[in-house]
C-alpha positions in Angstrom: -38.1 -0.2 0.0 -39.8 -3.5 -0.9 -43.3 -4.6 -0.5 -43.9 -6.5 2.7 -44.8 -10.2 2.7 -48.5 -11.2 2.6 -50.3 -10.8 5.9 -47.5 -8.6 7.4 -47.2 -4.9 7.9 -43.5 -4.5 7.3 -41.0 -2.7 9.5 -41.7 1.0 8.6 -42.5 2.9 11.7 -45.6 5.0 12.2 -45.3 8.6 11.1 -41.9 7.9 9.6 -42.6 10.1 6.6 -43.1 13.7 7.4 -43.7 16.6 5.1 -41.9 19.9 5.0 -43.0 22.6 7.4 -45.5 25.3 6.3 -44.1 28.8 6.5 -46.4 31.8 5.8 -45.6 35.4 6.7 -48.1 38.2 6.1 -47.6 41.9 6.9 -50.1 44.7 7.4 -49.4 48.4 8.0 -52.2 50.8 9.0 -52.3 54.6 9.4 -55.3 56.4 10.7 -56.0 60.0 9.7 -58.5 62.5 11.2 -60.0 64.6 8.4 -62.4 66.5 10.6 -63.7 65.9 14.2 -66.2 63.4 12.9 -64.7 62.1 9.7 -61.7 59.7 9.8 -59.8 57.8 7.1 -57.5 54.8 7.1 -54.6 54.0 4.8 -53.7 50.3 4.5 -50.8 48.3 3.1 -51.3 44.5 3.2 -48.7 42.0 1.9 -49.4 38.3 1.7 -46.5 35.8 1.6 -44.0 38.7 2.0 -40.9 36.5 1.8 -42.3 34.7 -1.3 -41.6 31.3 0.2 -42.9 28.2 -1.6 -44.7 25.7 0.6 -44.2 22.2 -0.7 -46.8 19.4 -0.4 -46.6 16.2 1.5 -44.5 13.2 0.1 -46.3 10.4 -1.7 -47.3 7.8 0.9 -47.1 4.8 -1.4 -44.3 2.7 0.1 -44.0 0.1 -2.7 -44.3 2.5 -5.7 -41.5 4.2 -7.6 -42.7 7.6 -6.5 -42.8 6.7 -2.8 -41.6 9.5 -0.6 -41.3 12.0 -3.5 -42.8 15.5 -3.3 -44.6 16.3 -6.5 -46.5 19.5 -5.8 -47.2 22.5 -3.6 -49.2 22.6 -0.4 -52.8 23.6 -0.4 -53.3 27.0 1.1 -54.8 27.3 4.6 -58.3 28.6 5.1 -57.8 32.4 5.4 -60.0 35.2 4.3 -58.1 37.3 1.8 
């Protein structure tokens, strides 16, 4: 890729660079127990990112740099209460 001429936008289309998809799988298992008629208990297993999949960040958006289009990090986590 080369830098476009002065006062031009170049020929790269809009949204032509897309990042990798975000894949996140969580699993929860619950079991309720009745201890007495009034008292109850719950057993929980919670697994986050159960498949241990790395979510990569978006590519560098600089079109006239040497690092243009390269992915150099991981994605920021989504807003989730853990």
